[in-house]
N, C-alpha and C positions, 0 to 999 in steps of 0.2 A: 681147509688148505686151500692161503687165499692166490690166487697169477700176479703175480707185481704187475704195474704200471712202469717204463711202456713194455706191451707184450713184441715179445720177440714172434718177429712171424720172420719163418725160414721160407728163404723163394730159392728154385733149385728148378736150373732149368741147364743146357751146355753149350748156350747160347747165348754172347754177354749180353748184343746188344738189348734183347728179351730181359735176362735178369737189371742190363742198364736202365730201361724203359719203366717197369714194375718198380724197382730201385723208384726214380726220382718219379713215380709216381704219387705213394704214400711219407715221401722221406721228408717232407713238410707236414706232416700226421703226429703229434706231440703221442698217438695212445699209444702209438706202436716206437718199435726200431728192426724195420730189415737187418736179412742179416742171410751176405747174397753169393749160394753156396751152386757151381758150376758141376761141382763134385758130389749125384748122389753119395758114393762112402760113403762121402765126406757129413753131408751135411746127418748124414741118417744118425752118424755119433754124438754130433752137435744139438740135435731134436733130445733125445738121452740123456743126455753129459747138463743141458742149462734147461729140461723141461718144455721145449713149445710147445705150443698148443694153437695154431695158423703156420697151415702149409698148402703153399702154392707152388701145384709141382708138375714134372713137363711128363709126356709119356715115353716118349720117344726120347730112352740118352745115351751111347754109345755103352758109359760103364752100369750101367743098371733100370733096368727099365722100370719106369715109373710105377709101375700097375702092385710095382715087386716091394714099393720103398713109401708106399699106400699099404700095402699088407702089414708093410716090417713095421707105423705107425701107427696102426692099429690093434698091435701085437698088445702095447706098450701097454691097454689099456688108460690113458689119463685125460683122455675128453677132446684129443690132437682132432682142432677138422682140418679136413685133410681140403682140397679148392682146386683139382685137375686144368690145368693147358693146356692144349693142345692143337698142335695141325690136322692131325686126325682123328676125325669128327663123328669113325664108326659107330653105330647102332651099337657092336659090336660091343667097342670098344667101350663106350658111356655106360651102356646092361655093366659088365664089369668090372668097373670103376662103381659103380655106384650099391654094385650087390660086397666092396671088400668096404665100406664105408663110406665114400667121398660124401663132400657135402655141393657139391656142381661139380660142371663145368664149364668147363668156359675160352669158346675156338680159339684160332691165333684166323692170323692177326689178332690179337687182345688187342679189347676196345680199352680201351682205358679207363672212360665213366663207368663201364660191365666190371671193370678191373677192384675196380675204387667201394662202389657196392659194396660188391663180394667183401672186404678187405673190413670195409663198415657191418657188417655183418658180421665176424667173424665181431672183432671186437666190443660189437652190441650182446651176441654168446658168451664171450668172460666174463662180461657188467653182469648177465643175468647167472654166471658165474659165482660168480664171488659175489654177490646181492646174497641168494642164497644160502652158500655157506656159510656168511653172516648172519645168519638165521638161524642157518641151524647151530652156528658157533655158540652164543646166544639160547639157547634155552639152554634150562638147569633143569638137569633130572629132579622131581618130585622125591 
């Protein structure tokens, strides 16, 4: 199953300024289509429906904790790459997120260069996924 470009990225944070900052940081990248969500429950619906494979996720949100969103993303078994963005970078939070399958933890205040590098890492992962799927489907059984 190929993943079409531009790759959809779910940006999930209850702070509209952080969402705007992340969106602006990658809006000119032709490889991605950022989708911003302030409500994590709405984001989960779209992640499932649109099979979004890259997620940047805040942990502390009033509607639903980010680690619950992370857990739900992993249950989908779609190879979703989740990057946690948090101002609460305690070791306990980090350990929990990594044990649930987070790819990385990005601390707030968000460093835009680190954010862009993480987006690029996610894009590279999806490109490799597509390359692998192309090679796998090109092989004909003998």
